[in-house]
Structure formats: structure tokens, C-alpha cells
C-alpha positions as CSV (number, residue, x, y, z in Angstrom):
1,X,38.6,-48.6,-13.9
2,X,35.9,-49.0,-11.3
3,X,38.0,-47.5,-8.6
4,X,38.8,-44.5,-10.7
5,X,35.0,-44.0,-11.6
6,X,34.4,-44.1,-7.8
7,X,36.9,-41.5,-7.1
8,X,35.4,-39.2,-10.0
9,X,32.1,-39.5,-8.5
10,X,33.1,-39.3,-4.6
11,X,35.4,-36.2,-5.5
12,X,32.6,-34.5,-7.3
13,X,30.1,-35.5,-4.5
14,X,32.5,-33.6,-2.3
15,X,32.4,-30.2,-4.0
16,X,28.6,-30.6,-5.0
17,X,28.2,-31.1,-0.9
18,X,30.2,-28.0,0.1
19,X,28.6,-25.9,-2.4
20,X,25.1,-27.2,-1.7
21,X,25.2,-26.8,2.1
22,X,26.6,-23.1,1.7
23,X,23.6,-22.4,-0.4
24,X,21.2,-23.9,1.9
25,X,22.6,-21.8,4.8
26,X,23.1,-18.7,2.7
27,X,20.7,-16.5,4.6
28,X,22.1,-17.5,8.2
29,X,25.5,-17.2,6.8
30,X,25.2,-13.8,5.4
31,X,23.6,-12.6,8.6
32,X,25.9,-14.1,11.0
33,X,28.9,-12.7,9.0
34,X,27.7,-8.9,9.3
35,X,28.8,-8.4,13.0
36,X,32.0,-9.8,14.7
37,X,29.8,-10.3,17.9
38,X,28.0,-13.0,16.2
39,X,30.9,-14.9,15.3
40,X,30.1,-17.6,18.2
41,X,26.9,-18.2,16.7
42,X,28.3,-18.5,13.2
43,X,30.9,-20.9,14.6
44,X,28.0,-23.0,15.9
45,X,26.6,-23.1,12.3
46,X,30.0,-23.8,10.6
47,X,30.6,-26.7,13.1
48,X,27.3,-28.7,13.3
49,X,25.6,-27.5,10.1
50,X,28.5,-27.7,7.8
51,X,31.5,-29.5,8.9
52,X,30.0,-32.3,10.6
53,X,27.6,-33.2,7.9
54,X,30.2,-33.0,5.1
55,X,32.3,-35.5,7.2
56,X,30.0,-38.2,7.5
57,X,28.3,-37.6,4.0
58,X,31.9,-38.5,2.6
59,X,31.9,-41.4,4.7
60,X,34.3,-40.5,7.1
61,X,34.0,-41.6,10.8
62,X,36.1,-39.2,13.1
63,X,37.7,-40.9,16.2
64,X,38.7,-38.3,18.7
65,X,41.0,-39.2,21.5
66,X,41.0,-36.5,24.1
67,X,44.2,-36.3,26.4
68,X,42.8,-32.7,26.9
69,X,39.3,-31.1,26.4
70,X,39.8,-27.5,25.5
71,X,37.2,-25.9,27.6
72,X,34.1,-24.3,26.1
73,X,35.0,-21.0,27.8
74,X,35.9,-17.6,26.7
75,X,39.7,-18.3,27.2
76,X,41.9,-18.2,24.2
77,X,44.4,-21.1,22.7
78,X,46.4,-21.6,19.5
79,X,45.0,-25.1,17.8
80,X,48.0,-26.5,15.9
81,X,48.0,-29.7,13.8
82,X,49.7,-31.3,10.9
83,X,48.1,-30.6,7.3
84,X,47.4,-33.1,4.6
85,X,44.0,-32.3,3.3
86,X,41.2,-30.0,2.5
87,X,39.3,-32.4,5.1
88,X,41.7,-30.9,7.8
89,X,39.2,-27.8,7.9
90,X,36.1,-29.9,8.6
91,X,38.1,-32.1,10.9
92,X,39.4,-29.3,13.2
93,X,35.9,-27.6,13.3
94,X,34.6,-31.0,14.4
95,X,37.3,-31.4,17.1
96,X,36.8,-28.2,18.8
97,X,33.8,-26.8,20.5
98,X,35.5,-23.9,21.6
99,X,35.4,-21.1,18.7
100,X,38.2,-20.6,17.1
101,X,39.5,-18.3,13.9
102,X,41.5,-19.8,11.0
103,X,44.6,-18.3,9.6
104,X,45.0,-19.6,6.2
105,X,46.5,-18.7,2.6
106,X,45.0,-15.9,0.7
107,X,44.3,-18.1,-2.1
108,X,41.6,-19.7,-0.8
109,X,39.4,-16.6,-0.8
110,X,39.5,-17.0,-4.7
111,X,37.4,-20.4,-4.3
112,X,33.8,-19.9,-5.5
113,X,31.0,-19.1,-3.1
114,X,33.2,-20.7,-0.1
115,X,35.9,-17.8,-0.7
116,X,33.5,-15.3,-0.2
117,X,32.7,-16.3,3.3
118,X,36.2,-17.5,4.1
119,X,37.4,-14.0,3.5
120,X,34.9,-12.5,5.8
121,X,35.5,-15.1,8.8
122,X,38.9,-16.1,8.6
123,X,42.5,-14.1,8.8
124,X,44.0,-14.3,5.5
125,X,47.6,-14.1,4.8
126,X,49.6,-13.5,1.8
127,X,53.1,-15.0,2.3
128,X,54.8,-13.6,0.0
129,X,53.9,-10.1,1.4
130,X,55.8,-8.9,4.8
131,X,52.8,-6.2,5.2
132,X,50.3,-9.3,5.0
133,X,52.1,-11.2,7.7
134,X,52.4,-8.2,10.1
135,X,48.7,-7.9,9.8
136,X,47.7,-11.2,10.7
137,X,49.4,-10.6,14.2
138,X,47.2,-7.4,14.6
139,X,44.2,-9.4,13.4
140,X,45.0,-12.5,15.7
141,X,45.5,-10.4,18.8
142,X,42.3,-8.6,18.1
143,X,40.3,-11.8,18.0
144,X,42.0,-13.4,21.1
145,X,41.4,-10.0,22.9
146,X,37.5,-11.1,22.4
147,X,38.0,-14.6,24.0
148,X,38.1,-16.6,20.5
149,X,41.0,-19.0,20.1
150,X,43.2,-19.3,16.8
151,X,44.0,-22.3,14.5
152,X,46.8,-22.4,12.4
153,X,48.5,-25.3,10.2
154,X,52.1,-24.3,11.1
155,X,53.8,-26.5,8.1
156,X,52.1,-23.4,6.2
157,X,50.6,-25.6,3.2
158,X,50.7,-29.2,2.1
159,X,54.0,-30.6,1.0
160,X,53.8,-31.7,-2.8
161,X,55.9,-34.8,-1.7
162,X,53.4,-37.1,0.1
163,X,56.5,-39.0,1.6
164,X,57.2,-36.1,3.9
165,X,55.6,-37.0,7.3
166,X,55.8,-33.6,8.9
167,X,57.1,-30.5,7.2
168,X,59.0,-27.8,8.9
169,X,56.8,-25.5,11.0
170,X,56.7,-21.7,10.4
171,X,57.0,-19.3,13.4
172,X,53.6,-17.5,13.3
173,X,51.6,-19.8,15.6
174,X,54.3,-19.7,18.3
175,X,55.1,-16.0,18.0
176,X,51.6,-15.2,18.4
177,X,51.0,-17.8,21.3
178,X,53.9,-16.0,23.2
179,X,53.1,-12.6,22.4
180,X,49.6,-13.1,23.7
181,X,50.5,-15.8,26.4
182,X,48.0,-18.3,25.3
183,X,48.4,-22.3,25.7
184,X,49.1,-24.2,22.4
185,X,46.8,-27.1,22.0
186,X,48.6,-29.7,19.4
187,X,46.4,-32.0,17.5
188,X,47.5,-35.2,15.6
189,X,45.7,-36.0,12.4
190,X,46.6,-39.5,11.4
191,X,44.4,-40.6,8.4
192,X,43.6,-37.3,6.3
193,X,46.3,-38.0,4.0
194,X,45.4,-41.4,3.4
195,X,41.5,-40.9,3.2
196,X,41.5,-37.6,1.4
197,X,44.8,-36.2,-0.3
198,X,45.0,-33.7,-2.6
199,X,45.5,-35.9,-5.7
200,X,42.2,-36.2,-7.2
201,X,42.2,-40.0,-8.0
202,X,43.1,-41.1,-4.5
203,X,41.5,-41.9,-0.9
204,X,38.8,-43.7,0.8
205,X,36.1,-43.7,3.3
206,X,36.5,-44.9,6.9
207,X,37.9,-43.7,10.3
208,X,39.7,-40.7,10.7
209,X,41.7,-40.6,13.9
210,X,42.8,-37.5,15.8
211,X,44.8,-37.2,19.2
212,X,44.2,-33.9,21.2
213,X,47.4,-33.5,23.2
214,X,47.7,-31.7,26.4
215,X,48.6,-27.8,26.1
216,X,52.0,-26.6,25.8
217,X,52.0,-23.5,28.0
218,X,53.7,-20.1,27.1
219,X,53.5,-18.6,30.5
220,X,56.7,-16.4,31.0
221,X,58.2,-17.3,27.9
222,X,59.3,-14.5,25.6
223,X,60.3,-14.5,21.9
224,X,63.6,-15.5,22.6
225,X,62.0,-19.0,23.3
226,X,60.0,-19.2,20.0
227,X,62.4,-21.4,18.0
228,X,62.6,-23.8,21.2
229,X,58.8,-23.7,21.6
230,X,58.4,-24.3,18.0
231,X,60.6,-27.5,17.7
232,X,58.8,-28.9,20.8
233,X,55.5,-28.8,19.6
234,X,56.7,-30.3,16.3
235,X,58.4,-33.0,18.1
236,X,55.0,-33.9,20.1
237,X,53.2,-34.2,16.7
238,X,55.9,-36.0,14.9
239,X,56.4,-38.8,17.7
240,X,52.7,-39.7,17.3
241,X,52.8,-39.8,13.4
242,X,55.9,-42.1,13.3
243,X,54.9,-44.4,16.1
């Protein structure tokens, strides 16, 4: 019984924390989302004043092992990682000083308060709509042209079956990376399923380990290489998760 009470209070604290920080930052967020040219400043706010406080206030201690440091420059990268938890969003922001734009499912835009800003700064995709998927490529290429990176969780969602270590990857991240000739930086999130799964009565405080792997380059590759590239990156992440 005590652990269920803890989970109830802890999960409630998470939603209060996320909402309260957005409310406190509201004037700044409203200002910085009015122009795309201010996105780098907005990213700084999201990383240092929203994502990082949430991680630590929830009792999570990020431990990042960087086999590659993404330069804080105006070059673009495709950031990919396995996806287990809502906390993956905060953890990805914590890991990358290099400003990036999330590509994520449209359903998140329906969340109160968070959804309003999500649809203003992220590239949303309706996975049931071929037109929406095509528009993702157009928007992603536009942001890459502005020197921003892109972040996609290539599993396309969190599997209902928690025994699945790593689901099959969708093509989108790899198609965009090839078409824009940008490097792919794989990241391995080891602990978010254990620490903060989607099940309400589950989880624990503690360390959240991340490996930032060396980039997989796409220079000279064509769309004919897409499937091979996708499986290469998936294998790199899966090997870390299973050893």
C-alpha cells in the first residue's frame, strides 16, 4: 500500500511540475514562440529552465557517457534514441546543447497547456495521413536549412508490450538524414522504462544513464541505402541495450 501511495503522489507531482513550470515561463514562452528566428533562445529556455528542473525535481540523476559530443554550432544532425517514456523528451533536451526540433505524434498537441506550445515548436505528424508524413519532410528540411538539428524517436511510439527491448524502426529519420546528407547521432536511453514507464503505478527515482554514440554518416548515400542505414543504427542501439 505505501508504494502505491508514493506512486500516486509522485506521478501527480510530475504533472503539477510540468504545468507549473510552463505557467511560470509563460511570458517568455509566448514571446519566443512568435518568431522562428528566436528558436535558439527558446531552446535554451526549454533545456535549462524546463527539462533540467523536471528531471532533478523528479529525483532523476542523468549520467551521460559521451562517445561523441554534438558540437554547439550551426551544423545539423539527426538525433535518434530508443523510446520508453514521457521522460525521454526531457532527457533528450538535457543531452543536447545543440538546438534541435522534435518530430512527434500529433496527439500530444491535445494535452492541456503543454500541447499549445508543442504544436508551435515541434513538427507534428499524423501517422494515419500520407499527406501529413510528406509535410514532415518539408518542415524538417526547412529547419535543417536554418542550421537546426532534428530529433526523431524512430520506433514511432512506445510499445504496449514492455518486454520489447527495441521495436522496429520507421523510415522517416533515415530518409530525411539521407536527403539532407546530415549525420545521424544515435543515443541509448537505458533506464527510462524502469524509472518512469507509461504505467501509472510504476517507476522509481535514481540514475538515468545515456550513451551518446559516434555519428553514422550519410554523405554519399542515397535512398537506396535507407533500409541498410536504418538497420545499422537500430543494431547499434540494440547491442548496447542487450549487453
